[in-house]
N, C-alpha and C positions, 0 to 999 in steps of 0.2 A: 504494500500500500504506500502511496506517495505521501510524504510528510506534508501536512497542511501549511499554507503560507498566508500571510496578511499583507495587504498594501495599505499604507497610510499616506494621506496627503496633508502637507503643511502649507495651506494656502495663505501665504504671508503678504505683507504690503509690497515687497519687492519681487515676488514670484512664487511659483509653486514647486515644492520639493516632494517628489514621490519616493517613498522608502519601502523596501521589501523586508519583511520580518518573518522569522520562523516561529513555530508554535511556542518556543521558550522565551520569545521576546528579544532575540538577537537580531540586530540589523545586518542584512546580507548585502544590500546594495542601495544606492540612492541615485536620483537623477533630478536635476534642477532646470527649470525653464523660467526666465524672467519675463516681466511685463512692465509696461509704463504706467506712471501716474501723470495725469494731465492737470494743469493749473490755468483754466480759461479766464478766471478773474481772481482778484484778491480774496482769499478765504475759501475759494472753491478748490477742492482736491478730488479728482474723479479718476475712476478706472473703468475699463470696459469689461463687463461680465463675459463677453465673447472671448476676450483675451484670457480670462481665467479658464474658460472651458478648453481653449486651444492648449494652454499650458498643462492642464490635466491630461489631455489626450497625448500630447507630445512627450511629456515626462513619463507617462505610463509605457508608451511604446519604447522609449529609450531604456527604461528600467528593465523591461522584459528582454530587450536585445542584449544589454550589457551583462545581465545576470545569467542569461542562458537557461532560465528556469522553465520548467514545464508549466505552461499556463493553467493546466488542469489542477495543479496543486493549490492554486489561490482560491480561498474559500470565502473571504470577506474583505471589505475595505471600510475605512472611515476617514473623516476629514476634520482637521483643526482649521477653523476659518477666522480671518481677521475680523475684528468686531465692528458693530454699529452700522452694518450695511443696510441699504434701503433699495432693493432691486424690485421695480414694479413690473408685473407680468399680467397678461390677460388670461382668460379662462383656458386658453390652449397653451399657456406657458410661454407665449411669445414675449420677448423683451419689448418694453414700451419706451425705453430710453437706451440709446447706444452706450452712453457712459453714465455711471451713477456715482453719487458722492460716497467717499470712504469715511472711515472713522474720524479722521482729522478735519473734515470739511465743516466749516462754521458759518455757512451762508445764512442760516435760519435765525438771525438775531431778532427780527421782527416777530417771528412765530413764537420764539421763547417769551418775548414780552407779552404777547397776547395770551399765551397759556398761563403765565404767572399773574396775570390780572384776575384769573379765576381760581387758581390753585396756589396755596401757600408754599413758597419755595422751600422753606426748611422742612415742612411736612413731606413734601415731594421727595427731597433727598433722603430723609430718614426712612421712607417706605421703599424707595428704589435702590438706594446706595449708589446712585449715579453721580459720582464725584468729579468727572471730567467737566469742562465747560459745557453747559446745558445744550448749546447748539450742536454739539457733536452727536447727540443721541438721536436714534432713528425717528421717533415720533415727530420731531421738529423738522426733519428733512422731508417727511411725508406731508406735513402741513404746508411746507414750502411748495411741494409738487402741486397740491390741491389749489393753492392760491395763485401760483405763477404759470402753471401749465394745465389749464382747465380742460383742454381738448384731450390731452393725454390722460388726464385724471379720470375722465369718463369711461375709459377702457380698463381701468385697474381692477383686477380680481384679487390679487394677493401682493403683499409686500414681503419679500424674502431676504434673509441674510445671505452673506457671501457663500458659505458652505451649503446653505439650504437651497440656493439656486443650483449649485452643482449637483446636490442630491436629487433635485427635480430632473435635471438633465439625465441623470443615471437611471431613475426609476419612474418618473412621471408623477411622483407624490409631492404634495405641498405640506411639509411639516417643519417644525423647528424643535429645539430642545430647550430645557430650562435655563441652561447657561447662556445660550444666545438670546433667549427671550428677556433675560435680566438686563440686557443693554438696550431695550427698546424705549425706555423712558415711561412706559405705562405698566410696568411689572412690579408687583408687590412681593418683595423678597420673602417675607415671613409667612405670607399666605400661599406662596408658590403658584401664583396665577396673575393674569392681567387684572389691573385695577379699574373697575367700571367708571369711577368718577374722573379718572385721568383720561380715559378714552372719550368720555363725554365732553370734557374740557377741550380736547384736541379737535373735536368735531370731525373725526375720522371714523367711518363705520367700523364697528367691532369685527365684522367678518373678513376684513382685509388682512387681519393678523392670523398667521397660520396656527393650527393646533399645536399644543406643546406636548412632547413625549420625552421620556428619559433619554439621556445621551447614548445609552446602550441599546435602545430600541432598534429593531431591524425595520428600516423604512420599507424595504422590499428587495426584490432581486433585480440585478442589472438587466435593462431591456436588451432583447436579442440583437437589435441593430447597433446599439451602443457597445455591447460586448465585442462585436465584430470590429467596430472602429477602434476600440482600445487595444484589441488583441487578447481579450480575456474570454474565458468560457462562459456560456450561459449558466445561470444559477448562482453566480457570485452574490453573496448577501451584502447589501449596503446598510451599514449601521449609521445612526443619525449623526454621531460625532458631537463636537462642541466648539465653543468660542475659544480663540487662541489662548487667552489668559488662563482659562480653566484647564485646557488640555496641557499647557505648559506646567501648570501646578501639579497635575497628575503625573506627568513625565518626570518632574523634579522631586518626586517622592513625597509630595504634600498630600498624603493619604490618611494622616491622623491629625487630630487637633494639636495646634502648637508648632507644627513643622513650618519652617520658614525657608524660602529661597530668595536669592537676589539674581536678577537678570542684568548683566553688565554689558550693554551694547552701546549703540549710538545714544540712546536714552537708557535710563536704568530705573528699576523699581524693586521694591522689597514686598513680598507677598506672604501672608500667613493663611493657613487653612484652619477653620474653626467651625464649631457647630452653631455659632451665632455670628452674624455679620458684625464687623467692626465699623461703627458709625459714629461720627461726630460732626455736627452741623456747622462748626466753625472751620475745622481743618479738612473735612471731607475726604477721608480715604475712599477710594473707589472700589466697589464691591461687585463681584459677579457670583451668581449661583455656581457652585462647583459641579463638575461632572461626576464627582463622587457623591452618591446619594446622601441627602441630609446634611450637606456641608456647604460652606461658602469660602471663597477666596477673596481676601481683602488686601488692598495694596496701597502703597504710597510711592511717590516717584520724583525723579528729576528729569527734565527734558533733554539735557545736554551733558552726558557723561563721556562716552567715547568720542562724541563729536567735539567736545571741548578739548580733549586730548589730541584729536586730529588737528584742531585749530593751532595748538601749540606746535605740533609737528610741521604744519604748513608754513607757519610764520616765524618760527624760531629755530628750526632744525633742517634747513635746506641742505646744508653740508652733510648732515647725517643721512639724509635721503640718498644723496649721491654716493656716500660711502657704502650704504646698504646695497645699492645697485651693483657696485663694483665687487663687494665681498660676498654677495649672495645671502647676507643676513637680513632679517626683518628689521625695518627701521625702528620699530617699537622696542626691540631687544637692545639696540644701541641707545635709545632714549632711557631705558631702564638703567643701563650702565652709568649714564650721566647722572641720573637722579640719585643713584646709590652713593654718589660722592658727597651729597648734601646730608646734613644731620637730620634727625627727627625734628619736625617743626620748621624745616627749611630756613633756619636762622631767622625765625619770627616773620616769615613771609607767608601771607594767606592768599588763597585764590578762591574766588567764588565762581562756580561753573554754570551760572545761569545765562549762558550765551544765547539760549533759545527761549528765554522768558521763564516765568514762574508758573508753578502748579498751584493748586488750591491749598497746598501746605505752606506757601509763601505769603508774605504780607501784601504782595502785589503781583499780579500776573505780568506786569511790565518790568519787573526786576531784570537787570542785565548783569553780566559778569564783570569781574574786576580782580586785579592784583591789589592787595592791601598791605601797607607796610613796606613798600619797595624802597630799597636802600642802595647806595653806591656800592656796598660790599657784595650785593647779590649778583650772582652770575647764572649761567644757563642751568647748572645742576639744581640750584634752588628754584628756578622758574619751572622746571619740569616736575621736580618733586612736589612743589606746592600745588601744581595742578592735580596731581594724583591724590595728594592729601585733601585737597578741596572737595573732590568728588566724594571721597570717603567721609569727610566731616559733614558734608551736606546730607548724605544718606544716613549718617548716624543720627542727625536730628530727626529724620523721618522714622528711623528705627525706634527711637525713644517714644515717638507718638504711639506706635503699635504696642510697645511694652506697657504703656500707660493704660491701654484698654483691654488687653487680652494676654493670655499666657503664651510665651514663646519658648521653644526649646533652646538650649545653649549651644546649638550647632547650626550654622547656616550654610546651605548648599549654594554655590555660585555656578551660574551657567552664563554662556555668552562669550563673545570674543575677548572681552577684557579679562576673563578668568584664565587666560593662557599663561600669564606671568606670575610666577611664584612670588617675586618681589612685590608686585601690586597686591596680591592676596595677603601678604604679610602686613602691609599697611592697613588693609581692611581689618585683619584680625586684631591689630594693635588699637585701631580707632574704635572698633565695635566692642573690644574686650570680649570676644567670642571666638570659639573655634570655627575655622573656615574650612569647608570641604569642597573639593572638586572631584568629579567622577568621570568615568569614561563616556557618559552620556553627553555632557557638555552642551553644545548648541542643538542637540537633537531632542531636547525635552518635549517640545510640542509634537514632534513626529511620533515619539514613543507614547505620549499620551493618547494620540489618536489610534495608534496600533493597539494599545491596551483596551480602549473602548470597543474596537472591532473584535478583539479576542474574547472579551467577556460577552459581547453581544451575540456572537455566533456560537458560544458555548465551549470554546477552547480553554478558557480560564473560568474558574468558579467565581473569582473576585479579583481585586487589584493587588493583593498581597505580594504577588510575584515581582512587582516593581522593585521592591527592596533587593531582591536577589540579582536583578539585572544590573543595578548600579555597582561598579567596582571602584574602589578608592584610587584616585590618581594623585591627589595632593591632600594633605591634612596639615593645616597650619594653626599652631597654637599661639595665642597672644603673648607678647613679651610684656611683662608687668611694668618694667621700667619705662618702656616706650608708651604704654598705655597711660601711665601717670602724667607724662608730658602732654599727651593729647587731651587728657581730661582737663588740664589747665587751659589749653587752647580753645576747647569747645565752647565755653560761654562767651569768649571774645569773638569767636567765629559767628556765633548766634547773634550777638549784638551788632557786629559789622553787617550781617545779612539784613537785619532790620533797618539799619541806616541806609544800606544800599537800595533797599526797596523804596524808601522815601526819596532818595536821591534820583533814582531812575524815574519815578513818577514826576518829579520836578523837571528833569531833563526833557521828558516827553512833552511838556507844556511850553518849552522854549521855542519861540518863533525865530528860525534862522533863514527864512526865505529871502530876507533883504538886509 
């Protein structure tokens, strides 16, 4: 008998990654196909669902070809999809808009204002956990459709999320899961259902929202013509899957209350899984229903982590880029070597990494980054190390918010590109005063999460407990207590400087420099 296999799709903002897994959860092969994001106006961020489908088809074909796998061994698939999608389709499933707004699109400011003239904003947050800027959430994008594109709106039958649109293409079924529904802006976290008065306030018919099922629910079997297009056998089960935040939490071992992971990429966030959502109407952690039944994943974030470090590379390390190209080394390895020449605290130089603005955990969304305490004695080692420490200190402030509201285990799993450097991980361990873990899964947490949903959904796994066995320790970094004491002294100063920086940035924004 052929050993059963799973395909997972990580439908991200930059492209789709198809991954092949065996029944034990080992990744056998991957294939990635990128797609574009379009910016037709300020605040408009759009992608073409047709591009998502093309990427799914092409990545599947590449995966099958590169792995040489017997296609009859593939029994199920599932998708992790980027959040807050708003794909309008008619009764026949036809796309009604070539390009649709993605999670970061904020065009719907007027719709947000109209909604909160009827609904108390604090109450809405405490029921939904929707802590991003409100205009990001699906319901407001749909209200914008209705107001600005009435001809198209008359044809709308369903509004689908990103992965739910792909599931429709695979099976012909219009469904979503609890994790994706929790980002619609009309979902009650604690009641596990759409909230009737939010729907009424939106003036969007309730029946455009798809039925909600568990993330492990089998949506259906892949359609015969689609199976032929993808190169798969008829009978492959399509499991509903989940929103990327929750799939990543599952793949990052957040399967028990108090488990924490940090994703360190261009942006960065810290997420904890718990049986109750972490909610605070001032600081607004953003919450999604977990793909793990009965749980939630609550997160705090900064918008420019790796992208701040990339800014330092591009503006302060041109010669290191040239050296890296000649030597075959990674430029970030050379930057780490430079940073290691500076002492803990970078000789009292601070860096705030808010180069892309502030989150709801900042005093202002308009906050921008800065070096603080710059002195003639400071050189490039301090400038680089301060940038690394600044990301860690900023995330430490967020971590303390989570610690204030819920239990956290004393070990944090790191995933993402920034987790490649042991030196960087040691800074985080010292700043967080917490053991930092990196495993073999690394950047594949979302893909593993989707594969786990498929495995449970089709009956290969009884539950998600196998996730712990799949993770193998690659790095385990303990905090240095002497270093931590120094960072503890810097932390309140960094916090104070951040507050002043928010006020300064607000003031700068009001300055008229046009003449």
